[in-house]
MIMI-819063 format. One record per residue (C-alpha): residue in three letters; residue number from 1; z, x, y. Coordinates in steps of 0.001 Angstrom, whole numbers, plus 500000, padded with zeros to 6 digits. Example, Ala and Ser with C-alpha at 12.3 -4.5 7.8 and 13.67 -1.06 7.14 Angstrom:
! residues 2
<node><r>ALA</r><k>1</k><up>507800</up><east>512300</east><north>495500</north></node>
<node><r>SER</r><k>2</k><up>507140</up><east>513670</east><north>498940</north></node>
//
This chain:
! residues 87
<node><r>MET</r><k>1</k><up>060017</up><east>083645</east><north>598543</north></node>
<node><r>VAL</r><k>2</k><up>057147</up><east>081205</east><north>597992</north></node>
<node><r>VAL</r><k>3</k><up>058391</up><east>079029</east><north>600850</north></node>
<node><r>ARG</r><k>4</k><up>058349</up><east>082025</east><north>603203</north></node>
<node><r>VAL</r><k>5</k><up>054820</up><east>082955</east><north>602177</north></node>
<node><r>LEU</r><k>6</k><up>053573</up><east>079390</east><north>602614</north></node>
<node><r>GLY</r><k>7</k><up>055353</up><east>079166</east><north>605962</north></node>
<node><r>GLY</r><k>8</k><up>053697</up><east>082375</east><north>607098</north></node>
<node><r>MET</r><k>9</k><up>050321</up><east>081108</east><north>605976</north></node>
<node><r>LEU</r><k>10</k><up>050906</up><east>077871</east><north>607878</north></node>
<node><r>VAL</r><k>11</k><up>051843</up><east>079689</east><north>611085</north></node>
<node><r>GLY</r><k>12</k><up>048968</up><east>082170</east><north>610783</north></node>
<node><r>GLY</r><k>13</k><up>046437</up><east>079474</east><north>609954</north></node>
<node><r>THR</r><k>14</k><up>047588</up><east>077300</east><north>612831</north></node>
<node><r>GLY</r><k>15</k><up>047269</up><east>080223</east><north>615220</north></node>
<node><r>ALA</r><k>16</k><up>043777</up><east>081039</east><north>613966</north></node>
<node><r>VAL</r><k>17</k><up>042676</up><east>077420</east><north>614328</north></node>
<node><r>LEU</r><k>18</k><up>043943</up><east>077313</east><north>617891</north></node>
<node><r>VAL</r><k>19</k><up>042449</up><east>080664</east><north>618927</north></node>
<node><r>ALA</r><k>20</k><up>039025</up><east>080657</east><north>617217</north></node>
<node><r>PRO</r><k>21</k><up>037383</up><east>077914</east><north>619324</north></node>
<node><r>ASP</r><k>22</k><up>038655</up><east>079522</east><north>622535</north></node>
<node><r>LEU</r><k>23</k><up>037285</up><east>082897</east><north>621515</north></node>
<node><r>SER</r><k>24</k><up>033886</up><east>081482</east><north>620646</north></node>
<node><r>LEU</r><k>25</k><up>033785</up><east>079643</east><north>623984</north></node>
<node><r>LEU</r><k>26</k><up>034723</up><east>082819</east><north>625832</north></node>
<node><r>LEU</r><k>27</k><up>032103</up><east>084841</east><north>623953</north></node>
<node><r>SER</r><k>28</k><up>029416</up><east>082236</east><north>624572</north></node>
<node><r>GLU</r><k>29</k><up>030202</up><east>082231</east><north>628295</north></node>
<node><r>LEU</r><k>30</k><up>030054</up><east>086039</east><north>628468</north></node>
<node><r>ALA</r><k>31</k><up>026903</up><east>086392</east><north>626359</north></node>
<node><r>PRO</r><k>32</k><up>023461</up><east>086274</east><north>627956</north></node>
<node><r>ASP</r><k>33</k><up>021236</up><east>083332</east><north>627057</north></node>
<node><r>GLY</r><k>34</k><up>019500</up><east>085101</east><north>624141</north></node>
<node><r>PRO</r><k>35</k><up>022458</up><east>085970</east><north>621883</north></node>
<node><r>ARG</r><k>36</k><up>024395</up><east>082731</east><north>622465</north></node>
<node><r>GLY</r><k>37</k><up>023059</up><east>081262</east><north>619252</north></node>
<node><r>LEU</r><k>38</k><up>024551</up><east>084215</east><north>617385</north></node>
<node><r>VAL</r><k>39</k><up>028049</up><east>083323</east><north>618619</north></node>
<node><r>THR</r><k>40</k><up>027557</up><east>079757</east><north>617410</north></node>
<node><r>ALA</r><k>41</k><up>026216</up><east>080981</east><north>614064</north></node>
<node><r>VAL</r><k>42</k><up>029242</up><east>083225</east><north>613524</north></node>
<node><r>PHE</r><k>43</k><up>031654</up><east>080393</east><north>614268</north></node>
<node><r>LEU</r><k>44</k><up>029786</up><east>077968</east><north>612003</north></node>
<node><r>GLY</r><k>45</k><up>029601</up><east>080594</east><north>609265</north></node>
<node><r>GLN</r><k>46</k><up>033361</up><east>081072</east><north>609364</north></node>
<node><r>SER</r><k>47</k><up>033889</up><east>077333</east><north>609206</north></node>
<node><r>LEU</r><k>48</k><up>031370</up><east>076509</east><north>606490</north></node>
<node><r>SER</r><k>49</k><up>031730</up><east>079519</east><north>604186</north></node>
<node><r>PRO</r><k>50</k><up>034616</up><east>078049</east><north>602145</north></node>
<node><r>LEU</r><k>51</k><up>032508</up><east>074983</east><north>601413</north></node>
<node><r>ALA</r><k>52</k><up>029445</up><east>077044</east><north>600568</north></node>
<node><r>LEU</r><k>53</k><up>031314</up><east>079437</east><north>598278</north></node>
<node><r>ARG</r><k>54</k><up>033281</up><east>076792</east><north>596391</north></node>
<node><r>ARG</r><k>55</k><up>030586</up><east>076508</east><north>593724</north></node>
<node><r>LEU</r><k>56</k><up>030394</up><east>080264</east><north>593316</north></node>
<node><r>VAL</r><k>57</k><up>034165</up><east>080502</east><north>592869</north></node>
<node><r>ARG</r><k>58</k><up>034167</up><east>077729</east><north>590284</north></node>
<node><r>GLY</r><k>59</k><up>031272</up><east>079243</east><north>588380</north></node>
<node><r>THR</r><k>60</k><up>032209</up><east>082929</east><north>588388</north></node>
<node><r>GLY</r><k>61</k><up>035895</up><east>083119</east><north>589262</north></node>
<node><r>LEU</r><k>62</k><up>037611</up><east>084312</east><north>592408</north></node>
<node><r>ALA</r><k>63</k><up>037215</up><east>088069</east><north>591848</north></node>
<node><r>ALA</r><k>64</k><up>033471</up><east>087815</east><north>591189</north></node>
<node><r>ALA</r><k>65</k><up>033019</up><east>085519</east><north>594191</north></node>
<node><r>PHE</r><k>66</k><up>034721</up><east>088087</east><north>596439</north></node>
<node><r>THR</r><k>67</k><up>032471</up><east>090790</east><north>595002</north></node>
<node><r>TRP</r><k>68</k><up>029333</up><east>088736</east><north>595662</north></node>
<node><r>ALA</r><k>69</k><up>030483</up><east>087640</east><north>599130</north></node>
<node><r>GLY</r><k>70</k><up>031256</up><east>091235</east><north>600118</north></node>
<node><r>GLY</r><k>71</k><up>028331</up><east>092834</east><north>598337</north></node>
<node><r>ALA</r><k>72</k><up>025594</up><east>090701</east><north>599873</north></node>
<node><r>PRO</r><k>73</k><up>026328</up><east>091667</east><north>603507</north></node>
<node><r>ALA</r><k>74</k><up>026885</up><east>095295</east><north>602466</north></node>
<node><r>ALA</r><k>75</k><up>023492</up><east>095370</east><north>600754</north></node>
<node><r>ASP</r><k>76</k><up>021897</up><east>093779</east><north>603818</north></node>
<node><r>ALA</r><k>77</k><up>023545</up><east>096321</east><north>606127</north></node>
<node><r>ALA</r><k>78</k><up>022344</up><east>099213</east><north>603955</north></node>
<node><r>ARG</r><k>79</k><up>018680</up><east>098281</east><north>604195</north></node>
<node><r>PRO</r><k>80</k><up>016634</up><east>100003</east><north>606924</north></node>
<node><r>TRP</r><k>81</k><up>016060</up><east>098055</east><north>610095</north></node>
<node><r>PRO</r><k>82</k><up>012466</up><east>097288</east><north>611043</north></node>
<node><r>ALA</r><k>83</k><up>011076</up><east>099186</east><north>614002</north></node>
<node><r>SER</r><k>84</k><up>011184</up><east>097356</east><north>617305</north></node>
<node><r>PRO</r><k>85</k><up>007834</up><east>096122</east><north>618569</north></node>
<node><r>PRO</r><k>86</k><up>006549</up><east>098019</east><north>621587</north></node>
<node><r>ALA</r><k>87</k><up>007411</up><east>096345</east><north>624876</north></node>
//
């Protein structure tokens, strides 16, 4: 059973590694000049988040780290957006 799970994780991880750079390249080619940095930031965030959260996981445990990592964006999304400046 464990071997099957690890094999599935290996196949899924390999597929994600092969697809993610292509998707970010495609998105950056389709995006106008302004939001291109956002595509790069998303890709870098996905790549660097395990390194950034390692300390949090060690200090609080895995369950608390998931709560913090999910709660921070949820709290940010719940706050009201500032009004757009007049054009």
